[in-house]
Every structure is written in C-alpha cells, then in structure tokens.
C-alpha positions in Angstrom: 10.6 14.3 -8.4 14.1 15.9 -8.2 17.1 14.2 -7.2 17.2 15.8 -3.8 13.7 14.7 -3.0 14.4 11.1 -4.3 17.3 10.8 -1.8 15.1 12.1 1.0 12.8 9.0 0.8 14.1 6.2 3.1 11.3 3.6 2.6 8.6 2.7 0.3 6.1 4.2 3.1 7.7 7.5 2.7 7.7 7.5 -0.9 3.9 6.5 -1.0 2.9 9.0 1.7 4.7 11.9 -0.2 3.0 10.9 -3.5 -0.3 10.6 -1.9 -0.1 14.1 -0.6 1.2 15.4 -4.1 -1.1 13.3 -6.3 -3.5 11.7 -4.0 -6.5 11.8 -6.6 -4.5 10.0 -9.3 -4.8 6.3 -10.1 -2.0 4.2 -9.0 -3.3 0.6 -9.2 -6.0 -0.8 -11.6 -7.2 -4.4 -11.1 -9.3 -6.2 -13.4 -11.2 -9.4 -12.2 -11.5 -11.6 -15.2 -14.1 -13.7 -13.5 -16.6 -11.1 -12.4 -15.7 -8.4 -15.1 -15.3 -5.8 -12.4 -12.6 -3.2 -12.4 -11.2 -1.8 -9.1 -8.9 1.4 -9.3 -7.1 2.8 -6.4 -5.7 6.2 -6.1 -2.4 6.9 -4.2 -4.4 8.2 -1.3 -6.7 5.2 -1.2 -3.8 2.8 -1.3 -2.0 4.8 1.3 -5.3 4.7 3.6 -5.8 0.9 3.1 -2.2 0.1 3.8 -2.2 2.2 7.0 -5.6 0.7 8.3 -4.2 -2.9 7.6 -0.9 -2.0 9.3 -2.9 -0.8 12.3 -5.0 -4.1 12.2 -1.6 -6.2 12.2 -0.3 -4.0 15.2 -3.4 -3.7 17.3 -5.2 -6.9 16.7 -2.4 -9.4 15.9 0.4 -8.0 18.0 2.8 -7.7 15.1 5.7 -5.4 15.9 8.8 -4.0 14.2 11.1 -6.7 13.1 8.5 -9.5 13.4 8.3 -11.9 10.5 4.9 -12.2 8.7 4.2 -15.2 6.3 2.1 -14.0 3.4 0.2 -16.3 1.0 -1.4 -14.0 -1.5 -3.3 -14.3 -4.8 -3.4 -11.7 -7.6 -6.1 -9.7 -6.0 -5.7 -6.1 -5.5 -5.7 -6.5 -1.8 -2.3 -8.3 -2.0 -0.5 -5.0 -2.8 -2.3 -3.4 0.3 -1.1 -6.3 2.6 2.4 -6.2 1.4 2.6 -2.4 1.9 1.1 -2.8 5.3 3.6 -5.6 6.3 6.5 -3.4 5.0 
C-alpha cells in the first residue's frame, strides 16, 4: 500500500473493505481452539462479511445507532474480532 493510499483510509472499516477487495481470499485471522483441536481461518473477505452482518444485526435488531455505547464482554474466540469490528 503506498503512502497516498494509507492517508486515504479514515477508519478500520475503510481499511478492511479495501484490503478485502484487493486480497479477499488471503488469510487474515487464524484461530486455534486448544480444547477441541479445531482451527478456523478467516480471509479478509470472510471477516469483512461477518463484521458487516453482525453490524446489521446490531442496527436492525437491537437499535444500536451511531454514537451509541456498546458494552462488550468477550472471550478469546475468533468471533470476538468480528463483534469488535461490527461495533466499530
């Protein structure tokens, strides 16, 4: 990413959306569950999609709006990243 493009991004959402378009298939988050032994890998596009769907749920089902405060009590699961991005 060149310096002009870096200055263009205003939010984490802008950055994630741009990277999703450029490198959507590439892995971004890998989560290992030590208890079950499972591994979950999320690409840029998948993380962006999950965050967008979760943000829509917050707005449409829970009436969360711009500037509202949302309290989070998250564990170390991969969904925590999705929820934080959705709230952001």
